C-alpha positions in Angstrom: -18.9 3.7 -6.8 -17.0 5.4 -3.9 -19.2 3.4 -1.2 -18.4 -0.3 -3.0 -14.3 0.9 -3.1 -14.8 2.2 0.8 -16.4 -1.3 1.9 -13.6 -3.2 -0.6 -11.2 -1.7 0.9 -12.4 -2.2 4.8 -12.0 -6.1 3.4 -8.8 -5.8 2.5 -7.5 -3.9 5.6 -9.5 -6.4 7.5 -7.7 -9.0 6.0 -4.0 -7.7 6.6 -5.1 -6.4 10.1 -3.9 -10.2 10.8 -0.6 -9.0 10.5 -1.2 -5.7 12.4 -1.4 -3.5 9.2 -4.4 -1.7 8.1 -5.2 -0.3 4.4 -7.1 3.2 4.7 -9.1 4.8 2.1 -8.0 8.1 1.0 -10.2 8.9 -2.3 -11.2 8.4 -5.4 -10.6 10.8 -8.1 -10.8 10.2 -12.1 -10.8 6.7 -11.8 -7.7 6.4 -9.3 -8.0 5.1 -5.7 -5.6 6.7 -3.2 -4.9 4.7 -0.4 -2.7 4.6 2.7 -1.0 1.5 4.3 0.2 1.6 7.8 0.6 0.3 11.2 3.0 -3.2 10.7 2.3 -2.6 7.0 4.7 0.7 7.2 7.6 -1.2 8.2 6.8 -4.7 6.3 9.5 -6.1 3.9 6.3 -7.6 1.8 4.5 -4.5 1.3 5.3 -3.6 -2.3 3.4 -7.3 -3.0 0.9 -7.0 -0.7 0.0 -3.6 -2.3 0.4 -4.8 -5.8 -1.0 -8.2 -5.5 -4.0 -7.5 -2.5 -4.5 -3.9 -2.6 -4.3 -3.4 -6.3 -5.1 -6.7 -7.7 -8.5 -6.5 -5.9 -9.5 -3.1 -6.3 -8.8 -3.5 -10.3 -10.2 -6.7 -10.8 -13.4 -6.1 -9.0 -14.4 -2.7 -9.7 -14.3 -2.4 -13.7 -14.2 1.8 -13.4 -10.6 1.6 -11.4 -7.8 2.3 -13.7 -5.3 2.7 -11.1 -4.7 2.7 -7.2 -2.0 4.7 -5.7 -0.2 4.3 -2.1 -0.4 7.4 -0.4 2.4 6.7 2.3 2.8 10.4 4.0 0.0 12.0 5.4 1.4 15.5 4.2 1.1 14.2 0.1 -2.3 13.3 0.6 -3.3 16.4 2.1 -1.5 18.7 -0.3 -3.4 16.3 -2.7 -6.7 18.0 -1.8 -5.6 21.8 -2.3 
């Protein structure tokens, strides 16, 4: 399951890289996908739309087991989540 999600995130990242952004897979746990959006995404006024429609929409549509997608926008936050 995680490999499928990683491949989808990589495809999404390729898509947003056209505008200078990227999407990074952080982890998949308890049917929740955690991602970080960076590059141009971090300052883009369309960040939430891109996250909700493209990232969350694609992952939840393509992988039935995914119940939510969470955007982790601070590296310290996701490192804390690992503890």
